C-alpha positions in Angstrom: -13.9 33.8 3.0 -10.5 35.1 1.5 -8.4 32.2 0.2 -5.4 33.7 1.9 -6.8 32.9 5.4 -6.6 29.1 5.0 -3.4 29.3 2.9 -1.7 31.3 5.6 -2.8 28.7 8.2 -1.7 25.8 6.0 1.7 27.6 5.6 2.0 28.0 9.4 1.2 24.3 10.0 3.6 23.3 7.2 6.4 25.2 9.0 5.5 23.5 12.3 5.8 20.1 10.6 9.1 21.1 9.0 10.7 22.3 12.2 9.6 19.1 14.1 6.9 20.7 16.3 4.6 18.0 14.7 7.0 15.1 13.8 6.1 12.3 11.4 3.7 9.8 13.1 2.3 12.4 15.5 -1.3 13.6 15.6 -2.2 17.1 14.8 -4.4 19.0 17.3 -8.1 18.7 16.6 -9.9 21.2 14.4 -11.3 22.9 17.5 -7.8 23.1 19.1 -6.3 24.6 16.0 -9.2 27.0 15.6 -8.6 28.2 19.2 -4.8 28.3 19.0 -4.6 30.3 15.7 -7.9 32.3 16.0 -9.3 30.7 12.8 -12.8 29.5 12.0 -13.4 25.8 11.8 -14.0 26.1 8.0 -10.6 27.8 7.6 -9.0 24.9 9.6 -10.7 22.3 7.4 -9.5 23.9 4.2 -6.0 24.2 5.6 -6.1 20.5 6.6 -7.4 19.7 3.1 -4.4 21.6 1.5 -1.9 19.7 3.7 -3.6 16.4 2.8 -3.3 17.2 -0.9 0.4 17.8 -0.4 0.7 14.4 1.2 1.8 15.9 4.6 -1.0 14.6 6.7 -3.6 11.8 6.5 -6.9 12.7 5.0 -9.0 10.5 7.3 -11.8 12.5 8.9 -13.5 11.8 12.2 -10.1 11.6 14.0 -7.1 13.7 14.5 -5.0 13.8 11.3 -1.6 12.0 11.4 1.5 13.7 10.2 3.0 11.8 7.2 5.7 14.4 6.2 6.2 12.3 3.1 4.8 9.1 1.7 6.1 6.0 3.5 9.0 4.7 1.4 9.3 1.0 0.8 12.3 -0.6 -0.7 11.9 -3.2 -3.5 13.8 -5.6 -1.2 10.9 -5.4 1.3 8.0 -5.9 -1.1 7.5 -9.5 -0.3 6.3 -8.8 3.2 4.0 -5.9 3.8 3.9 -6.7 7.5 7.7 -6.6 8.0 8.0 -3.3 6.2 5.1 -1.8 8.1 6.6 -2.7 11.5 10.0 -1.3 10.4 8.5 2.2 10.0 6.6 2.0 13.2 3.1 1.2 11.8 0.8 -1.5 12.8 -0.1 -3.8 9.9 -3.4 -5.5 9.5 -5.7 -6.8 6.8 -9.3 -7.5 5.9 -10.2 -10.4 3.7 -12.4 -9.4 0.8 -12.4 -12.8 -1.0 -10.8 -16.2 -0.5 -11.6 -19.0 -2.8 -10.2 -22.0 -4.6 -10.9 -21.9 -8.3 -9.4 -22.7 -11.7 -6.5 -20.5 -12.7 -7.1 -17.9 -15.4 -4.9 -18.0 -18.5 -2.6 -15.3 -17.1 -2.3 -17.1 -13.7 -1.7 -20.5 -15.3 1.1 -18.9 -17.4 2.7 -17.1 -14.5 2.5 -20.1 -12.2 3.5 -22.7 -14.8 0.2 -24.6 -14.4 -1.7 -26.7 -16.8 -5.1 -25.5 -18.1 -7.8 -26.1 -15.5 -5.4 -26.5 -12.5 -6.6 -24.9 -9.3 -5.2 -21.9 -7.5 -6.1 -20.3 -4.1 -7.1 -16.8 -4.8 -7.0 -14.1 -2.1 -8.2 -10.5 -2.2 -7.1 -8.7 0.9 -7.2 -5.0 2.0 -4.0 -4.1 3.8 -4.0 -1.3 6.4 -1.3 0.8 8.2 -2.4 1.6 11.7 -6.0 1.2 10.6 -5.7 3.2 7.3 -6.3 1.3 4.1 -3.3 1.7 1.8 -3.2 -1.4 -0.4 -5.3 -4.1 -2.1 -3.7 -7.5 -2.7 -5.0 -9.7 -5.4 -2.9 -12.9 -5.3 -3.2 -16.3 -6.9 -1.2 -18.9 -5.0 0.1 -22.2 -6.4 -1.6 -25.0 -4.4 1.4 -26.0 -2.3 1.4 -22.4 -0.8 -2.3 -21.7 -1.0 -3.4 -24.8 0.7 -1.7 -23.5 3.9 -3.6 -20.2 4.0 -6.1 -21.9 6.4 -3.4 -21.8 9.0 -2.8 -18.1 8.6 -4.7 -15.3 10.5 -5.2 -13.2 7.4 -6.3 -10.2 9.4 -3.3 -10.0 11.6 -0.5 -12.2 10.2 1.9 -12.0 7.3 1.3 -14.8 4.8 5.0 -14.7 3.9 6.2 -15.1 7.5 3.7 -17.8 8.4 4.4 -19.9 5.4 8.1 -19.8 6.2 7.2 -21.8 9.3 5.9 -24.5 7.0 9.0 -24.5 4.8 7.6 -22.3 2.0 10.1 -19.5 1.3 9.4 -16.6 -1.0 12.9 -16.3 -2.4 12.9 -14.4 -5.7 10.4 -11.9 -7.2 10.0 -10.0 -10.4 8.2 -6.7 -10.1 6.5 -4.5 -12.6 5.3 -1.1 -11.4 2.9 1.3 -13.2 0.5 4.1 -12.5 -3.2 3.4 -12.8 -6.4 5.1 -11.9 -8.7 3.7 -9.2 -11.7 1.8 -10.3 -14.9 2.3 -8.4 -14.3 -1.0 -6.5 -10.7 0.0 -5.6 -11.7 3.5 -4.6 -14.4 2.2 -2.2 -11.9 -0.2 -0.5 -9.1 2.4 -0.3 -11.4 5.2 0.8 -10.4 7.4 -2.0 -12.1 8.9 -5.2 -12.7 6.9 -8.4 -10.0 7.8 -10.8 -7.5 8.7 -8.1 -3.8 7.9 -8.8 -2.7 4.4 -7.6 0.5 2.4 -8.0 0.0 -1.1 -9.4 2.6 -3.7 -8.7 2.5 -7.0 -10.6 4.7 -9.6 -8.9 5.7 -13.2 -9.7 7.4 -14.9 -6.8 9.3 -18.1 -6.8 11.1 -20.3 -4.2 14.8 -21.0 -4.0 14.5 -23.6 -6.8 12.7 -21.2 -9.1 9.3 -22.8 -8.7 6.4 -20.3 -8.9 4.6 -19.6 -5.6 2.4 -16.6 -6.3 1.2 -14.2 -9.0 -0.1 -11.0 -7.5 -1.5 -7.7 -8.8 -1.5 -5.2 -5.9 -2.6 -1.6 -5.9 -1.4 1.1 -3.5 -2.7 4.5 -2.7 -0.4 6.9 -4.5 -0.5 9.4 -1.6 0.4 6.8 1.0 3.3 4.7 -0.2 6.4 5.4 -2.3 9.1 3.0 -3.5 12.8 3.2 -3.5 15.5 1.4 -5.6 19.1 1.3 -4.7 21.5 0.4 -7.5 25.3 0.3 -7.8 27.9 -0.8 -10.3 29.0 -3.6 -8.0 25.5 -5.1 -7.9 23.4 -6.7 -10.5 22.2 -4.0 -12.9 18.5 -3.0 -13.1 16.8 -3.9 -16.4 14.5 -1.5 -18.0 12.0 -3.5 -20.2 9.4 -2.3 -22.6 6.1 -3.7 -21.3 3.1 -4.1 -23.6 0.2 -2.8 -21.6 -3.1 -4.7 -21.3 -5.6 -2.3 -22.7 -8.6 -4.5 -22.0 
């Protein structure tokens, strides 16, 4: 099959997305409908869809109609503390799936970040986060006990930890973020439904309350084709700091 056939179809669909015929958040017609509409074989349609997916224009989930993304969902750093609030603000339905929830002794890194003594306990949560059913992020968060002890009152599949804990007087007030590109491990790839080695964005976050007491230390990874981050800066605001970070090569 000449490559130009699927490339031409992909260009046609790209133009339809650009002119608003298929706006962001809408579903593309099925493979069968596109095949009938444009007189193309199903294999040509699949290859065109694959090309659009690689460009980040549509979702890559098979077995259902592809969703038009137009561009990765952009999340501001000011919104990073609540995945659920951000998701709802862009018209998505946030949800989660608990992979692991346990109380255990803090690791050396967790103890340092949470200002804990050696051997103190943390509540450790690994949760897969989804946008309208599509996995986009894995949370790996160690909570100081005064926050973690309340997770039993949170519906971790449907509710925001941040929002629920505010009802108990726990406010996530300040956060320091470190972002870097990483490759998906086999475990992360399986959870995020992508390929091992795929590009991910890793966010390491230390969050404190209004008094500066640590609440959580989190290492989250996002699908690189699903989420982008924005930073707004001005001379009138506190300047951004660019720090050299020594990478953990272990």
